[in-house]
C-alpha positions in Angstrom: -22.7 -4.9 -2.0 -22.5 -1.7 -4.8 -21.6 1.4 -3.3 -21.8 5.2 -4.3 -20.0 8.0 -2.7 -21.9 11.5 -3.7 -21.4 15.0 -3.3 -22.8 18.2 -4.6 -21.3 21.6 -5.8 -23.3 25.0 -5.5 -22.7 28.5 -6.4 -24.8 31.2 -4.8 -23.6 33.9 -7.0 -22.0 36.1 -4.3 -18.9 36.1 -5.9 -19.3 35.1 -9.5 -23.0 36.4 -10.0 -24.0 33.1 -11.5 -26.5 32.1 -8.7 -28.2 28.5 -9.2 -25.3 26.8 -11.0 -24.5 23.6 -9.6 -22.9 20.2 -10.3 -23.0 16.9 -8.9 -20.5 14.1 -8.7 -20.8 10.3 -7.8 -18.2 7.3 -7.8 -19.7 4.3 -8.1 -18.0 0.9 -6.5 -18.9 -2.1 -7.9 -17.3 -5.7 -7.0 -14.8 -6.5 -9.7 -14.7 -3.2 -11.4 -12.8 -0.1 -11.5 -14.5 3.0 -10.1 -17.1 4.6 -12.1 -17.4 8.4 -12.5 -20.8 10.2 -13.0 -21.0 13.8 -13.3 -22.8 16.7 -14.7 -23.7 20.2 -14.6 -27.3 21.2 -13.2 -29.5 24.2 -12.3 -30.4 24.2 -8.4 -31.8 26.1 -5.5 -29.1 25.3 -3.1 -26.2 23.0 -2.2 -28.5 20.4 -0.8 -30.6 20.2 -4.0 -27.3 19.2 -6.0 -26.5 16.5 -3.3 -29.6 14.9 -3.6 -29.4 15.1 -7.4 -26.0 13.0 -7.0 -27.9 10.5 -5.1 -30.4 10.0 -7.7 -27.9 9.8 -10.5 -26.1 7.0 -8.2 -29.5 5.4 -8.5 -29.6 5.6 -12.2 -26.3 4.4 -13.1 -25.8 1.7 -10.4 -26.9 -1.9 -11.4 -30.7 -2.5 -11.3 -32.4 -5.0 -8.7 -29.0 -5.1 -6.6 -28.7 -3.2 -3.1 -26.8 0.1 -3.2 -25.0 1.9 -0.2 -24.9 5.7 -0.9 -22.2 7.6 1.2 -22.7 11.4 1.9 -21.3 13.5 4.2 -24.5 15.9 4.4 -26.7 15.2 7.0 -29.6 17.2 5.6 -29.5 14.8 2.7 -29.8 11.7 4.9 -32.7 13.5 7.1 -34.5 14.5 3.8 -34.3 10.6 2.3 -35.2 8.9 5.5 -37.9 11.7 7.3 -38.7 14.1 4.5 -38.1 17.6 4.8 -39.6 21.1 5.9 -38.1 22.4 2.4 -40.7 21.7 -0.3 -38.2 21.8 -3.1 -35.7 19.2 -0.8 -38.6 17.2 -0.2 -39.5 16.5 -3.5 -36.1 15.8 -4.7 -35.8 13.2 -1.8 -39.2 11.8 -2.7 -37.7 11.4 -6.4 -34.6 9.5 -4.9 -37.0 6.9 -3.5 -39.2 6.8 -6.4 -36.0 6.1 -8.6 -34.8 3.5 -6.2 -38.2 1.6 -6.5 -38.4 1.8 -10.1 -34.9 0.2 -10.5 -35.5 -2.3 -7.8 -32.7 -1.1 -5.9 -32.5 -1.6 -2.0 -31.2 1.9 -0.8 -29.0 1.8 2.3 -27.6 5.5 3.4 -24.3 6.0 5.2 -22.6 9.2 6.5 -18.8 9.5 5.2 -16.1 11.8 6.1 -15.3 14.3 3.5 -11.3 13.3 4.0 -12.0 9.4 2.7 -10.5 9.1 -0.8 -13.8 8.3 -2.8 -15.4 11.4 -1.1 -12.8 13.4 -2.4 -12.9 12.2 -5.6 -16.8 12.9 -5.7 -15.8 16.4 -4.4 -13.5 17.2 -7.2 -16.0 15.8 -9.7 -19.0 18.1 -8.5 -16.7 21.1 -8.6 -15.6 20.4 -12.0 -19.1 19.7 -13.3 -20.2 23.1 -11.6 -17.5 24.8 -13.3 -17.7 22.7 -16.6 -14.0 21.9 -16.4 -13.2 18.4 -17.9 -12.9 15.7 -15.1 -12.6 12.6 -17.2 -10.9 9.4 -16.3 -7.8 8.3 -18.0 -8.0 7.3 -21.6 -7.9 3.5 -22.2 -6.9 0.7 -19.7 -5.9 1.8 -16.3 -5.2 0.4 -12.8 -5.7 1.9 -9.5 -2.2 1.6 -7.7 -2.1 1.6 -3.7 1.5 1.8 -2.1 1.4 0.6 1.6 5.1 1.6 3.0 4.3 2.1 6.9 7.8 3.1 8.7 7.6 0.2 11.0 7.6 -2.3 8.4 10.5 -3.9 6.8 8.9 -4.1 3.4 6.3 -2.4 1.2 3.4 -3.7 -0.3 2.0 -2.7 -3.8 -1.5 -3.6 -5.0 -2.8 -3.1 -8.4 -6.4 -2.9 -8.8 -7.6 -3.6 -12.6 -11.3 -4.5 -14.1 -11.6 -8.2 -12.9 -8.2 -8.4 -11.5 -6.3 -7.7 -8.3 -2.7 -8.0 -8.1 -0.3 -7.5 -5.0 3.5 -7.6 -4.6 5.6 -7.3 -1.4 9.0 -5.4 -2.1 11.3 -6.3 0.9 13.9 -3.8 2.1 17.5 -4.5 1.9 20.2 -3.0 4.3 22.2 -0.7 2.7 19.6 0.1 -0.4 20.1 3.1 -2.0 16.3 3.7 -2.5 13.8 4.4 0.1 11.1 1.7 0.3 8.5 4.0 -1.0 10.4 4.5 -4.1 10.9 0.9 -4.4 7.2 0.2 -4.3 6.8 2.7 -7.0 9.2 1.1 -9.2 7.8 -2.3 -8.5 4.4 -1.0 -9.6 5.8 0.1 -13.1 7.2 -3.5 -13.6 3.9 -4.9 -12.9 1.9 -2.3 -15.2 0.7 -3.7 -18.5 1.5 -2.3 -21.8 -0.2 0.7 -22.8 -1.8 1.2 -19.1 -2.1 4.3 -16.9 -1.4 3.7 -13.5 -3.2 6.0 -10.9 -1.1 6.0 -7.9 -2.5 6.6 -4.3 -0.7 7.3 -1.2 2.6 7.6 -3.0 5.4 9.5 -1.1 6.3 13.1 -1.7 9.7 11.7 -2.3 8.7 9.0 -4.8 6.5 11.2 -6.7 9.5 13.9 -6.6 12.1 11.1 -7.9 9.7 9.9 -10.6 9.2 13.1 -12.0 12.9 14.3 -12.1 15.2 11.2 -11.3 18.4 13.6 -11.3 17.5 14.4 -8.2 18.6 11.3 -6.7 21.7 10.5 -5.6 24.4 9.5 -8.4 25.1 5.9 -9.0 22.6 3.3 -8.0 19.6 5.2 -7.0 19.7 7.3 -10.6 20.3 4.1 -12.3 17.3 2.3 -11.1 15.1 5.4 -11.7 16.2 6.0 -15.3 15.7 2.2 -16.1 12.2 2.2 -14.8 11.6 5.1 -16.6 12.9 4.1 -19.5 10.6 0.7 -19.0 7.7 2.7 -18.6 8.3 4.3 -22.1 9.0 1.2 -23.8 5.7 -0.3 -22.4 3.8 2.9 -22.9 3.0 3.1 -19.6 1.9 6.4 -17.9 2.0 7.3 -14.3 -0.5 9.7 -12.3 0.0 10.7 -9.0 -3.7 10.9 -7.4 -2.6 11.8 -4.0 0.6 12.3 -2.3 1.6 12.1 1.4 3.6 14.6 2.8 
């Protein structure tokens, strides 16, 4: 099943004096592929219009003749598509959604999502950047999404890399007396698993891991610094970039 997380952004002009400026953001999730980002600037009457436009764009960019589940945190959008709206403009936008779904042979499913969900947050950022006409492009060249799982009650951490057509996982055991925390060891394992020239987009990294990667000199002298500096050197040699998408506090 294909999924799309959508959001809209609208400026009513109260502070900027630029009423009607809007943006939409879409994160498309399809099996075996990395998330695709779709976003754009648009003129709109209100925020609901930008979010309905995001649903339309999700349908336009999703594979034809395949079901699509659209996730939104906007109840008005869900209601307008399902039941229509008393607002003429919203009703027209909702009808356009259904028309595009029919034209492309897409069975549309709707779901409410919490704003806190990772892909919803990404869609929100895309929409805001589009409204403000800021660049919000994915990393250039090959990249992999990396999830670091290091629950405090486990003796090991788990690293998962997801790139186009491939998913790689590795367990990082924690040895007693290790000079580095599990979260940091997990990050170093991700660098080892990276392909040459790849950008790693790290999610759920600990604040400690992110800080020590940026400045290895903060680590305790000895084994901790040596391990971090060696990993940084490996990343440079392999032309691997590390981007922290979300850091846990």
